[in-house]
All heavy atoms as TSV, in Angstrom:
chain	resi	resn	atom	element	x	y	z
A	1	MET	N	N	-30.360	-28.981	10.686
A	1	MET	CA	C	-29.176	-28.474	11.344
A	1	MET	C	C	-27.953	-28.906	10.545
A	1	MET	O	O	-27.923	-29.993	9.991
A	1	MET	CB	C	-29.147	-29.032	12.766
A	1	MET	CG	C	-28.187	-28.345	13.674
A	1	MET	SD	S	-28.644	-26.661	13.936
A	1	MET	CE	C	-28.672	-26.544	15.667
A	2	ILE	N	N	-26.956	-28.044	10.516
A	2	ILE	CA	C	-25.732	-28.348	9.770
A	2	ILE	C	C	-24.766	-29.100	10.698
A	2	ILE	O	O	-24.611	-28.760	11.868
A	2	ILE	CB	C	-25.104	-27.054	9.220
A	2	ILE	CG1	C	-23.984	-27.359	8.265
A	2	ILE	CG2	C	-24.640	-26.155	10.328
A	2	ILE	CD1	C	-23.515	-26.165	7.467
A	3	SER	N	N	-24.163	-30.137	10.159
A	3	SER	CA	C	-23.249	-30.929	10.980
A	3	SER	C	C	-21.880	-30.253	11.055
A	3	SER	O	O	-21.571	-29.338	10.290
A	3	SER	CB	C	-23.114	-32.340	10.410
A	3	SER	OG	O	-22.405	-32.293	9.193
A	4	ASP	N	N	-21.050	-30.718	11.974
A	4	ASP	CA	C	-19.714	-30.164	12.134
A	4	ASP	C	C	-18.871	-30.392	10.882
A	4	ASP	O	O	-18.099	-29.511	10.474
A	4	ASP	CB	C	-19.012	-30.782	13.339
A	4	ASP	CG	C	-19.603	-30.300	14.654
A	4	ASP	OD1	O	-20.280	-29.252	14.639
A	4	ASP	OD2	O	-19.365	-30.966	15.672
A	5	ASP	N	N	-19.016	-31.550	10.272
A	5	ASP	CA	C	-18.242	-31.853	9.055
A	5	ASP	C	C	-18.655	-30.942	7.900
A	5	ASP	O	O	-17.808	-30.484	7.129
A	5	ASP	CB	C	-18.420	-33.320	8.656
A	5	ASP	CG	C	-17.758	-34.272	9.644
A	5	ASP	OD1	O	-16.808	-33.827	10.325
A	5	ASP	OD2	O	-18.198	-35.440	9.725
A	6	ASP	N	N	-19.962	-30.683	7.760
A	6	ASP	CA	C	-20.442	-29.787	6.700
A	6	ASP	C	C	-19.952	-28.359	6.941
A	6	ASP	O	O	-19.551	-27.653	6.009
A	6	ASP	CB	C	-21.964	-29.806	6.620
A	6	ASP	CG	C	-22.504	-31.126	6.100
A	6	ASP	OD1	O	-21.743	-31.857	5.426
A	6	ASP	OD2	O	-23.690	-31.416	6.374
A	7	LEU	N	N	-19.977	-27.919	8.193
A	7	LEU	CA	C	-19.515	-26.579	8.528
A	7	LEU	C	C	-18.022	-26.440	8.265
A	7	LEU	O	O	-17.561	-25.418	7.746
A	7	LEU	CB	C	-19.836	-26.275	9.995
A	7	LEU	CG	C	-19.582	-24.862	10.465
A	7	LEU	CD1	C	-20.419	-23.875	9.665
A	7	LEU	CD2	C	-19.900	-24.747	11.946
A	8	TYR	N	N	-17.269	-27.473	8.606
A	8	TYR	CA	C	-15.828	-27.478	8.359
A	8	TYR	C	C	-15.542	-27.391	6.857
A	8	TYR	O	O	-14.715	-26.591	6.419
A	8	TYR	CB	C	-15.208	-28.745	8.954
A	8	TYR	CG	C	-13.749	-28.920	8.637
A	8	TYR	CD1	C	-12.778	-28.189	9.321
A	8	TYR	CD2	C	-13.330	-29.815	7.661
A	8	TYR	CE1	C	-11.433	-28.345	9.037
A	8	TYR	CE2	C	-11.987	-29.975	7.364
A	8	TYR	CZ	C	-11.043	-29.245	8.052
A	8	TYR	OH	O	-9.718	-29.398	7.757
A	9	SER	N	N	-16.240	-28.196	6.070
A	9	SER	CA	C	-16.042	-28.180	4.616
A	9	SER	C	C	-16.416	-26.827	4.019
A	9	SER	O	O	-15.733	-26.311	3.131
A	9	SER	CB	C	-16.876	-29.282	3.957
A	9	SER	OG	O	-16.471	-30.544	4.411
A	10	LEU	N	N	-17.499	-26.251	4.509
A	10	LEU	CA	C	-17.935	-24.943	4.022
A	10	LEU	C	C	-16.918	-23.863	4.363
A	10	LEU	O	O	-16.605	-23.002	3.527
A	10	LEU	CB	C	-19.306	-24.600	4.619
A	10	LEU	CG	C	-19.932	-23.284	4.173
A	10	LEU	CD1	C	-20.232	-23.330	2.680
A	10	LEU	CD2	C	-21.188	-23.006	4.965
A	11	ALA	N	N	-16.362	-23.904	5.567
A	11	ALA	CA	C	-15.363	-22.917	5.974
A	11	ALA	C	C	-14.099	-23.048	5.131
A	11	ALA	O	O	-13.525	-22.035	4.697
A	11	ALA	CB	C	-15.044	-23.084	7.452
A	12	ILE	N	N	-13.644	-24.254	4.878
A	12	ILE	CA	C	-12.463	-24.468	4.041
A	12	ILE	C	C	-12.721	-23.982	2.627
A	12	ILE	O	O	-11.886	-23.290	2.024
A	12	ILE	CB	C	-12.059	-25.964	4.045
A	12	ILE	CG1	C	-11.624	-26.397	5.437
A	12	ILE	CG2	C	-10.974	-26.238	3.013
A	12	ILE	CD1	C	-10.365	-25.721	5.926
A	13	PHE	N	N	-13.891	-24.289	2.077
A	13	PHE	CA	C	-14.237	-23.878	0.714
A	13	PHE	C	C	-14.296	-22.350	0.601
A	13	PHE	O	O	-13.686	-21.752	-0.301
A	13	PHE	CB	C	-15.574	-24.498	0.299
A	13	PHE	CG	C	-16.067	-24.027	-1.026
A	13	PHE	CD1	C	-15.482	-24.458	-2.198
A	13	PHE	CD2	C	-17.127	-23.126	-1.108
A	13	PHE	CE1	C	-15.933	-24.016	-3.433
A	13	PHE	CE2	C	-17.581	-22.678	-2.329
A	13	PHE	CZ	C	-16.976	-23.124	-3.499
A	14	LEU	N	N	-15.003	-21.701	1.513
A	14	LEU	CA	C	-15.144	-20.242	1.442
A	14	LEU	C	C	-13.811	-19.541	1.701
A	14	LEU	O	O	-13.516	-18.515	1.063
A	14	LEU	CB	C	-16.203	-19.774	2.433
A	14	LEU	CG	C	-17.641	-20.180	2.110
A	14	LEU	CD1	C	-18.576	-19.726	3.209
A	14	LEU	CD2	C	-18.076	-19.652	0.761
A	15	GLY	N	N	-13.002	-20.060	2.589
A	15	GLY	CA	C	-11.682	-19.482	2.829
A	15	GLY	C	C	-10.779	-19.606	1.620
A	15	GLY	O	O	-10.034	-18.690	1.281
A	16	SER	N	N	-10.856	-20.755	0.939
A	16	SER	CA	C	-10.051	-20.955	-0.270
A	16	SER	C	C	-10.483	-20.007	-1.377
A	16	SER	O	O	-9.643	-19.421	-2.073
A	16	SER	CB	C	-10.172	-22.403	-0.747
A	16	SER	OG	O	-9.731	-23.296	0.246
A	17	ILE	N	N	-11.780	-19.849	-1.547
A	17	ILE	CA	C	-12.301	-18.926	-2.567
A	17	ILE	C	C	-11.876	-17.494	-2.249
A	17	ILE	O	O	-11.476	-16.735	-3.146
A	17	ILE	CB	C	-13.840	-19.031	-2.659
A	17	ILE	CG1	C	-14.239	-20.399	-3.195
A	17	ILE	CG2	C	-14.417	-17.942	-3.548
A	17	ILE	CD1	C	-13.769	-20.687	-4.598
A	18	ALA	N	N	-11.924	-17.108	-0.988
A	18	ALA	CA	C	-11.517	-15.756	-0.602
A	18	ALA	C	C	-10.045	-15.525	-0.922
A	18	ALA	O	O	-9.672	-14.460	-1.439
A	18	ALA	CB	C	-11.784	-15.538	0.887
A	19	MET	N	N	-9.194	-16.483	-0.626
A	19	MET	CA	C	-7.768	-16.332	-0.913
A	19	MET	C	C	-7.512	-16.236	-2.417
A	19	MET	O	O	-6.689	-15.432	-2.867
A	19	MET	CB	C	-6.971	-17.487	-0.309
A	19	MET	CG	C	-6.898	-17.431	1.198
A	19	MET	SD	S	-6.253	-15.882	1.842
A	19	MET	CE	C	-4.615	-15.894	1.177
A	20	VAL	N	N	-8.199	-17.032	-3.214
A	20	VAL	CA	C	-8.038	-16.968	-4.671
A	20	VAL	C	C	-8.477	-15.603	-5.186
A	20	VAL	O	O	-7.806	-15.001	-6.035
A	20	VAL	CB	C	-8.821	-18.105	-5.352
A	20	VAL	CG1	C	-8.926	-17.896	-6.852
A	20	VAL	CG2	C	-8.160	-19.453	-5.052
A	21	LEU	N	N	-9.582	-15.089	-4.679
A	21	LEU	CA	C	-10.053	-13.773	-5.115
A	21	LEU	C	C	-9.088	-12.664	-4.715
A	21	LEU	O	O	-8.870	-11.715	-5.481
A	21	LEU	CB	C	-11.447	-13.493	-4.547
A	21	LEU	CG	C	-12.580	-14.315	-5.162
A	21	LEU	CD1	C	-13.886	-14.036	-4.430
A	21	LEU	CD2	C	-12.719	-14.030	-6.643
A	22	ILE	N	N	-8.481	-12.770	-3.542
A	22	ILE	CA	C	-7.509	-11.766	-3.107
A	22	ILE	C	C	-6.283	-11.786	-4.020
A	22	ILE	O	O	-5.795	-10.738	-4.454
A	22	ILE	CB	C	-7.107	-12.003	-1.638
A	22	ILE	CG1	C	-8.271	-11.652	-0.723
A	22	ILE	CG2	C	-5.869	-11.201	-1.260
A	22	ILE	CD1	C	-8.100	-12.105	0.704
A	23	VAL	N	N	-5.791	-12.969	-4.340
A	23	VAL	CA	C	-4.625	-13.090	-5.222
A	23	VAL	C	C	-4.959	-12.555	-6.609
A	23	VAL	O	O	-4.160	-11.823	-7.213
A	23	VAL	CB	C	-4.135	-14.545	-5.277
A	23	VAL	CG1	C	-3.105	-14.746	-6.374
A	23	VAL	CG2	C	-3.563	-14.959	-3.927
A	24	LEU	N	N	-6.125	-12.882	-7.136
A	24	LEU	CA	C	-6.524	-12.373	-8.453
A	24	LEU	C	C	-6.658	-10.848	-8.450
A	24	LEU	O	O	-6.243	-10.187	-9.409
A	24	LEU	CB	C	-7.843	-13.006	-8.887
A	24	LEU	CG	C	-7.746	-14.427	-9.421
A	24	LEU	CD1	C	-9.144	-14.989	-9.672
A	24	LEU	CD2	C	-6.914	-14.471	-10.683
A	25	TYR	N	N	-7.237	-10.294	-7.400
A	25	TYR	CA	C	-7.376	-8.844	-7.308
A	25	TYR	C	C	-6.013	-8.169	-7.368
A	25	TYR	O	O	-5.815	-7.202	-8.114
A	25	TYR	CB	C	-8.098	-8.456	-6.018
A	25	TYR	CG	C	-8.022	-6.979	-5.732
A	25	TYR	CD1	C	-8.851	-6.087	-6.406
A	25	TYR	CD2	C	-7.108	-6.465	-4.816
A	25	TYR	CE1	C	-8.776	-4.720	-6.167
A	25	TYR	CE2	C	-7.030	-5.110	-4.573
A	25	TYR	CZ	C	-7.868	-4.251	-5.246
A	25	TYR	OH	O	-7.775	-2.912	-5.007
A	26	HIS	N	N	-5.065	-8.658	-6.587
A	26	HIS	CA	C	-3.740	-8.043	-6.571
A	26	HIS	C	C	-3.018	-8.237	-7.898
A	26	HIS	O	O	-2.304	-7.346	-8.355
A	26	HIS	CB	C	-2.902	-8.593	-5.414
A	26	HIS	CG	C	-3.325	-8.053	-4.099
A	26	HIS	ND1	N	-3.080	-6.773	-3.704
A	26	HIS	CD2	C	-4.003	-8.624	-3.074
A	26	HIS	CE1	C	-3.582	-6.566	-2.494
A	26	HIS	NE2	N	-4.154	-7.681	-2.095
A	27	PHE	N	N	-3.211	-9.378	-8.536
A	27	PHE	CA	C	-2.609	-9.600	-9.846
A	27	PHE	C	C	-3.121	-8.581	-10.857
A	27	PHE	O	O	-2.338	-7.974	-11.593
A	27	PHE	CB	C	-2.916	-11.017	-10.326
A	27	PHE	CG	C	-2.429	-11.287	-11.724
A	27	PHE	CD1	C	-1.090	-11.550	-11.962
A	27	PHE	CD2	C	-3.302	-11.269	-12.796
A	27	PHE	CE1	C	-0.635	-11.798	-13.241
A	27	PHE	CE2	C	-2.859	-11.517	-14.076
A	27	PHE	CZ	C	-1.517	-11.776	-14.300
A	28	PHE	N	N	-4.430	-8.382	-10.903
A	28	PHE	CA	C	-4.990	-7.423	-11.854
A	28	PHE	C	C	-4.636	-5.984	-11.485
A	28	PHE	O	O	-4.444	-5.139	-12.357
A	28	PHE	CB	C	-6.510	-7.578	-11.960
A	28	PHE	CG	C	-6.917	-8.825	-12.691
A	28	PHE	CD1	C	-7.775	-9.737	-12.113
A	28	PHE	CD2	C	-6.437	-9.091	-13.962
A	28	PHE	CE1	C	-8.147	-10.879	-12.784
A	28	PHE	CE2	C	-6.793	-10.235	-14.646
A	28	PHE	CZ	C	-7.659	-11.134	-14.051
A	29	GLU	N	N	-4.549	-5.672	-10.215
A	29	GLU	CA	C	-4.206	-4.322	-9.784
A	29	GLU	C	C	-2.769	-3.969	-10.166
A	29	GLU	O	O	-2.490	-2.864	-10.630
A	29	GLU	CB	C	-4.393	-4.192	-8.269
A	29	GLU	CG	C	-4.174	-2.811	-7.734
A	29	GLU	CD	C	-5.228	-1.818	-8.167
A	29	GLU	OE1	O	-6.353	-2.241	-8.478
A	29	GLU	OE2	O	-4.914	-0.617	-8.203
A	30	VAL	N	N	-1.858	-4.905	-9.987
A	30	VAL	CA	C	-0.454	-4.650	-10.314
A	30	VAL	C	C	-0.263	-4.542	-11.822
A	30	VAL	O	O	0.507	-3.708	-12.293
A	30	VAL	CB	C	0.429	-5.772	-9.724
A	30	VAL	CG1	C	1.826	-5.730	-10.301
A	30	VAL	CG2	C	0.477	-5.657	-8.219
A	31	ASN	N	N	-0.956	-5.336	-12.585
A	31	ASN	CA	C	-0.751	-5.378	-14.030
A	31	ASN	C	C	-1.715	-4.497	-14.816
A	31	ASN	O	O	-1.786	-4.607	-16.034
A	31	ASN	CB	C	-0.877	-6.823	-14.526
A	31	ASN	CG	C	0.251	-7.670	-14.006
A	31	ASN	OD1	O	1.385	-7.239	-13.970
A	31	ASN	ND2	N	-0.070	-8.874	-13.576
A	32	SER	N	N	-2.441	-3.618	-14.148
A	32	SER	CA	C	-3.356	-2.739	-14.876
A	32	SER	C	C	-2.548	-1.709	-15.666
A	32	SER	O	O	-1.497	-1.247	-15.225
A	32	SER	CB	C	-4.318	-2.043	-13.914
A	32	SER	OG	O	-3.610	-1.183	-13.071
A	33	GLY	N	N	-3.044	-1.325	-16.812
A	33	GLY	CA	C	-2.326	-0.406	-17.684
A	33	GLY	C	C	-2.453	1.048	-17.277
A	33	GLY	O	O	-1.599	1.863	-17.585
A	34	GLU	N	N	-3.489	1.408	-16.587
A	34	GLU	CA	C	-3.701	2.802	-16.223
A	34	GLU	C	C	-2.893	3.160	-14.991
A	34	GLU	O	O	-2.641	2.343	-14.129
A	34	GLU	CB	C	-5.180	3.063	-15.969
A	34	GLU	CG	C	-5.724	2.287	-14.786
A	34	GLU	CD	C	-7.214	2.445	-14.642
A	34	GLU	OE1	O	-7.910	2.343	-15.651
A	34	GLU	OE2	O	-7.645	2.670	-13.509
A	35	THR	N	N	-2.488	4.422	-14.931
A	35	THR	CA	C	-1.778	4.891	-13.749
A	35	THR	C	C	-2.775	5.577	-12.833
A	35	THR	O	O	-3.720	6.216	-13.287
A	35	THR	CB	C	-0.659	5.880	-14.117
A	35	THR	OG1	O	-1.226	6.972	-14.844
A	35	THR	CG2	C	0.404	5.206	-14.952
A	36	SER	N	N	-2.554	5.469	-11.579
A	36	SER	CA	C	-3.472	6.071	-10.621
A	36	SER	C	C	-3.221	7.573	-10.514
A	36	SER	O	O	-2.167	8.082	-10.878
A	36	SER	CB	C	-3.314	5.418	-9.251
A	36	SER	OG	O	-2.052	5.741	-8.728
A	37	ALA	N	N	-4.180	8.269	-10.007
A	37	ALA	CA	C	-4.056	9.725	-9.837
A	37	ALA	C	C	-2.968	10.054	-8.832
A	37	ALA	O	O	-2.266	11.056	-8.969
A	37	ALA	CB	C	-5.394	10.306	-9.395
A	38	LEU	N	N	-2.801	9.216	-7.834
A	38	LEU	CA	C	-1.773	9.456	-6.833
A	38	LEU	C	C	-0.383	9.317	-7.442
A	38	LEU	O	O	0.513	10.111	-7.141
A	38	LEU	CB	C	-1.944	8.485	-5.664
A	38	LEU	CG	C	-1.026	8.665	-4.471
A	38	LEU	CD1	C	-1.211	10.068	-3.889
A	38	LEU	CD2	C	-1.303	7.621	-3.424
A	39	ALA	N	N	-0.178	8.348	-8.318
A	39	ALA	CA	C	1.119	8.172	-8.961
A	39	ALA	C	C	1.425	9.346	-9.891
A	39	ALA	O	O	2.567	9.802	-9.977
A	39	ALA	CB	C	1.145	6.863	-9.736
A	40	GLU	N	N	0.413	9.850	-10.592
A	40	GLU	CA	C	0.623	11.003	-11.471
A	40	GLU	C	C	0.983	12.247	-10.655
A	40	GLU	O	O	1.854	13.021	-11.043
A	40	GLU	CB	C	-0.637	11.269	-12.290
A	40	GLU	CG	C	-0.895	10.220	-13.355
A	40	GLU	CD	C	-2.202	10.464	-14.085
A	40	GLU	OE1	O	-2.832	11.513	-13.854
A	40	GLU	OE2	O	-2.573	9.599	-14.886
A	41	LYS	N	N	0.327	12.435	-9.524
A	41	LYS	CA	C	0.613	13.591	-8.677
A	41	LYS	C	C	2.030	13.502	-8.119
A	41	LYS	O	O	2.744	14.504	-8.056
A	41	LYS	CB	C	-0.403	13.659	-7.539
A	41	LYS	CG	C	-0.238	14.861	-6.649
A	41	LYS	CD	C	-1.292	14.893	-5.568
A	41	LYS	CE	C	-1.097	16.082	-4.665
A	41	LYS	NZ	N	-2.036	16.092	-3.544
A	42	ALA	N	N	2.446	12.322	-7.739
A	42	ALA	CA	C	3.795	12.143	-7.205
A	42	ALA	C	C	4.846	12.386	-8.281
A	42	ALA	O	O	5.923	12.920	-7.999
A	42	ALA	CB	C	3.947	10.744	-6.637
A	43	ALA	N	N	4.563	12.042	-9.513
A	43	ALA	CA	C	5.515	12.242	-10.596
A	43	ALA	C	C	5.666	13.725	-10.925
A	43	ALA	O	O	6.749	14.176	-11.310
A	43	ALA	CB	C	5.065	11.477	-11.827
A	44	ARG	N	N	4.595	14.507	-10.767
A	44	ARG	CA	C	4.646	15.931	-11.095
A	44	ARG	C	C	5.238	16.780	-9.986
A	44	ARG	O	O	5.748	17.864	-10.236
A	44	ARG	CB	C	3.237	16.442	-11.398
A	44	ARG	CG	C	2.760	16.083	-12.792
A	44	ARG	CD	C	1.407	16.660	-13.028
A	44	ARG	NE	N	0.475	15.775	-12.306
A	44	ARG	CZ	C	-0.720	16.117	-11.892
A	44	ARG	NH1	N	-1.177	17.308	-12.091
A	44	ARG	NH2	N	-1.490	15.269	-11.247
A	45	SER	N	N	5.163	16.327	-8.763
A	45	SER	CA	C	5.623	17.147	-7.645
A	45	SER	C	C	7.141	17.154	-7.563
A	45	SER	O	O	7.809	16.224	-7.974
A	45	SER	CB	C	5.036	16.634	-6.331
A	45	SER	OG	O	5.594	15.381	-6.035
A	46	THR	N	N	7.659	18.247	-7.039
A	46	THR	CA	C	9.101	18.350	-6.851
A	46	THR	C	C	9.386	18.285	-5.358
A	46	THR	O	O	8.725	18.964	-4.562
A	46	THR	CB	C	9.650	19.676	-7.421
A	46	THR	OG1	O	8.968	20.757	-6.783
A	46	THR	CG2	C	9.450	19.753	-8.911
A	47	PRO	N	N	10.362	17.485	-4.962
A	47	PRO	CA	C	10.649	17.378	-3.537
A	47	PRO	C	C	11.302	18.653	-3.011
A	47	PRO	O	O	12.128	19.263	-3.673
A	47	PRO	CB	C	11.605	16.194	-3.440
A	47	PRO	CG	C	12.218	16.082	-4.800
A	47	PRO	CD	C	11.195	16.611	-5.763
A	48	THR	N	N	10.894	19.055	-1.849
A	48	THR	CA	C	11.479	20.226	-1.200
A	48	THR	C	C	12.038	19.808	0.144
A	48	THR	O	O	11.477	18.952	0.820
A	48	THR	CB	C	10.437	21.328	-0.985
A	48	THR	OG1	O	9.384	20.803	-0.177
A	48	THR	CG2	C	9.886	21.833	-2.306
A	49	GLN	N	N	13.131	20.426	0.524
A	49	GLN	CA	C	13.735	20.107	1.816
A	49	GLN	C	C	13.382	21.203	2.787
A	49	GLN	O	O	13.703	22.369	2.578
A	49	GLN	CB	C	15.245	19.971	1.692
A	49	GLN	CG	C	15.883	19.506	2.977
A	49	GLN	CD	C	17.321	19.123	2.774
A	49	GLN	OE1	O	17.797	19.118	1.657
A	49	GLN	NE2	N	18.008	18.799	3.841
A	50	GLN	N	N	12.726	20.822	3.849
A	50	GLN	CA	C	12.330	21.784	4.855
A	50	GLN	C	C	13.414	21.888	5.916
A	50	GLN	O	O	14.073	20.912	6.234
A	50	GLN	CB	C	11.023	21.358	5.492
A	50	GLN	CG	C	9.880	21.285	4.508
A	50	GLN	CD	C	8.606	20.791	5.171
A	50	GLN	OE1	O	8.632	20.323	6.300
A	50	GLN	NE2	N	7.508	20.881	4.450
A	51	PRO	N	N	13.596	23.089	6.481
A	51	PRO	CA	C	14.595	23.235	7.542
A	51	PRO	C	C	14.127	22.500	8.797
A	51	PRO	O	O	12.932	22.337	9.015
A	51	PRO	CB	C	14.661	24.743	7.774
A	51	PRO	CG	C	13.350	25.244	7.290
A	51	PRO	CD	C	12.936	24.336	6.160
A	52	PRO	N	N	15.077	22.063	9.607
A	52	PRO	CA	C	14.681	21.366	10.838
A	52	PRO	C	C	13.968	22.314	11.790
A	52	PRO	O	O	14.264	23.504	11.847
A	52	PRO	CB	C	16.002	20.884	11.416
A	52	PRO	CG	C	17.046	21.742	10.795
A	52	PRO	CD	C	16.529	22.149	9.459
A	53	ALA	N	N	13.038	21.796	12.532
A	53	ALA	CA	C	12.259	22.612	13.445
A	53	ALA	C	C	13.085	23.035	14.655
A	53	ALA	O	O	13.006	24.161	15.106
A	53	ALA	CB	C	11.020	21.856	13.899
A	54	VAL	N	N	13.868	22.126	15.196
A	54	VAL	CA	C	14.709	22.415	16.358
A	54	VAL	C	C	16.024	21.669	16.205
A	54	VAL	O	O	16.169	20.800	15.370
A	54	VAL	CB	C	14.034	21.974	17.675
A	54	VAL	CG1	C	12.821	22.809	17.970
A	54	VAL	CG2	C	13.691	20.514	17.630
A	55	GLY	N	N	16.980	22.030	17.024
A	55	GLY	CA	C	18.237	21.299	17.017
A	55	GLY	C	C	19.302	22.013	16.212
A	55	GLY	O	O	19.160	23.155	15.782
A	56	ARG	N	N	20.395	21.319	15.985
A	56	ARG	CA	C	21.525	21.892	15.266
A	56	ARG	C	C	21.282	21.935	13.767
A	56	ARG	O	O	20.481	21.177	13.231
A	56	ARG	CB	C	22.774	21.060	15.532
A	56	ARG	CG	C	23.298	21.253	16.914
A	56	ARG	CD	C	24.694	20.775	16.963
A	56	ARG	NE	N	24.746	19.586	17.819
A	56	ARG	CZ	C	25.784	18.814	17.951
A	56	ARG	NH1	N	26.876	19.036	17.253
A	56	ARG	NH2	N	25.758	17.794	18.745
A	57	GLN	N	N	22.022	22.805	13.095
A	57	GLN	CA	C	21.946	22.904	11.645
A	57	GLN	C	C	22.620	21.704	11.017
A	57	GLN	O	O	23.464	21.065	11.628
A	57	GLN	CB	C	22.666	24.187	11.194
A	57	GLN	CG	C	22.055	25.447	11.700
A	57	GLN	CD	C	21.175	26.083	10.657
A	57	GLN	OE1	O	21.360	25.869	9.487
A	57	GLN	NE2	N	20.230	26.878	11.090
A	58	ALA	N	N	22.263	21.405	9.784
A	58	ALA	CA	C	22.905	20.325	9.054
A	58	ALA	C	C	24.366	20.673	8.836
A	58	ALA	O	O	24.751	21.849	8.768
A	58	ALA	CB	C	22.198	20.092	7.730
A	59	SER	N	N	25.229	19.695	8.677
A	59	SER	CA	C	26.671	19.917	8.627
A	59	SER	C	C	27.104	20.718	7.396
A	59	SER	O	O	28.147	21.378	7.433
A	59	SER	CB	C	27.403	18.577	8.659
A	59	SER	OG	O	27.039	17.809	7.531
A	60	GLY	N	N	26.358	20.706	6.315
A	60	GLY	CA	C	26.775	21.393	5.100
A	60	GLY	C	C	26.293	22.823	4.980
A	60	GLY	O	O	26.561	23.488	4.000
A	61	THR	N	N	25.574	23.327	5.965
A	61	THR	CA	C	25.030	24.688	5.843
A	61	THR	C	C	25.761	25.639	6.778
A	61	THR	O	O	26.296	25.253	7.817
A	61	THR	CB	C	23.526	24.696	6.209
A	61	THR	OG1	O	23.390	24.256	7.560
A	61	THR	CG2	C	22.733	23.795	5.287
A	62	LYS	N	N	25.795	26.913	6.396
A	62	LYS	CA	C	26.419	27.929	7.220
A	62	LYS	C	C	25.354	28.597	8.074
A	62	LYS	O	O	24.225	28.811	7.643
A	62	LYS	CB	C	27.086	28.993	6.352
A	62	LYS	CG	C	28.282	28.476	5.593
A	62	LYS	CD	C	28.934	29.590	4.827
A	62	LYS	CE	C	30.146	29.078	4.066
A	62	LYS	NZ	N	30.783	30.121	3.296
A	63	ARG	N	N	25.728	28.935	9.267
A	63	ARG	CA	C	24.797	29.581	10.184
A	63	ARG	C	C	24.830	31.080	9.972
A	63	ARG	O	O	25.887	31.696	9.928
A	63	ARG	CB	C	25.190	29.226	11.610
A	63	ARG	CG	C	24.210	29.713	12.605
A	63	ARG	CD	C	24.575	29.213	13.961
A	63	ARG	NE	N	23.578	29.657	14.899
A	63	ARG	CZ	C	23.506	29.257	16.123
A	63	ARG	NH1	N	24.388	28.386	16.573
A	63	ARG	NH2	N	22.594	29.707	16.922
A	64	GLN	N	N	23.660	31.674	9.855
A	64	GLN	CA	C	23.580	33.137	9.696
A	64	GLN	C	C	23.499	33.764	11.076
A	64	GLN	O	O	22.639	33.425	11.876
A	64	GLN	CB	C	22.349	33.520	8.883
A	64	GLN	CG	C	22.409	33.016	7.478
A	64	GLN	CD	C	21.137	33.390	6.719
A	64	GLN	OE1	O	20.251	34.001	7.256
A	64	GLN	NE2	N	21.085	32.994	5.467
A	65	GLU	N	N	24.391	34.712	11.346
A	65	GLU	CA	C	24.381	35.356	12.672
A	65	GLU	C	C	24.110	36.826	12.559
A	65	GLU	O	O	24.324	37.487	11.652
A	65	GLU	CB	C	25.711	35.130	13.355
A	65	GLU	CG	C	25.884	33.672	13.685
A	65	GLU	CD	C	27.191	33.411	14.435
A	65	GLU	OE1	O	27.754	34.346	15.042
A	65	GLU	OE2	O	27.642	32.291	14.393
């Protein structure tokens, strides 16, 4: 049977290793040289402004009657 002290030490050790691995993963992800497909798609797309669904017109536009 595992004692409380051994279980405590194991939990601290595994938690510390998990945190180090998470930090390393994010470090390598941020500093990777390749660009993701999502970033490339966002760079190629052009933003479009959609008209409001309901409500008043924007202040800079003229209303067509």
